N, C-alpha and C positions, 0 to 999 in steps of 0.2 A: 167390406160391408160397413154402412152406415152405423154410427153408434148413437143413437137417438138419445142414452141416458149416460152422459158422461158422466164419471167421476173421478173417486181415487184410484190410481191403478193399482195393481195387487203388489209390488215392494211397499205400498205404503201403509196397507193393511197389514202385512207381515211386520212392519216398525212398530204398528199401534199395538200389537199384541205382546211384542216384547217388552215396551212401556208399562203393559198394564201387569205382567208378570213380574217386572223389576217393582213395582208398585204394591203388589200384592207382598212380594217377599219383605217390604218393609214393614209390614205386618205380621206381629207375632202370633202364630199358629192359624194362620190364613191358610186357607186349604189351596192347594195346586189349582194352577186354571186347567190343567188335563181332566180333572176330575169332577169339574163342575160339569153341570147341564146348562144348558142354553137359557133356561131363564137365570138361573144363577149368575152366570157372565153376564148378564145386562142387567142384573138388579147392582152386581158387584161394581161393573163400570158405573152406573149411577151415582153410588155411595161414595165411589176415589171421584168423581165429579163435583161434590159436596163442600161447602169449603167446611175446615175442620170445627167450628164452633157446630155448623149442621150436624155431620159424622156424629159428635158427641152425644147430641140431645137424642140422634136416631138411633145410637147405640143404649143410650139408656130408657129410653121407651121400650126399647127391644128387652131388656134386662127386665125392667119393671112389671112386663107381664110375666115372666119367668119366676118369679119370687111367690115362695110359698102359701104367704098372707093374698097375696090375687089372685093364685089358684084356688086358694079356700074359696073366695069370696065369691070368685064367677064357675064356682064347681056345676051349679046347677046347667048354668048355661051350657056348658064344655060337655056334659052328659046327654044334654038334650041334643045338642048337635052330631056329637057321636052316632047316637042312637037314630036319628034321622038320616045319615050318612051311612048306616047299615043298614036300613031300611030301604033306601033307595038304590044299595048294592054298587054305592059309591067306594066302598071299603069292602074288603074279607071280614071273616071273623077273627082272623090271625091279626089282621089290622087293628080292629078293633080291640080286641086284647091286649095288642102293645102299647097303643095309644094310652088305654085307659093305664095300665102300668106306668111309663112314662111321665106322666099327670102324679100318679100317686092316688088313683081313685080305685075304690074298693067297688 
């Protein structure tokens, strides 16, 4: 059969995953590759392709959003978005309560 979409062979794909696993092993506290969902794998691959400076900036930006003072500052926006997600049935009541507890919102 004629392959009109030539690309990498399966063997090279498996070797790419091994290198990704090796790269993840270098990061302390990183989750295992088999525990990740497909979108997490894609995001991790993009993160690992970044230069070390860009990785540091991305990590700082992510951690800045989780600081208590940043959460307190954006509390009204967080509550509004959670309420809207609950109204549109994007999340259940249990998920709503868990998210509010996670962010320390009462």
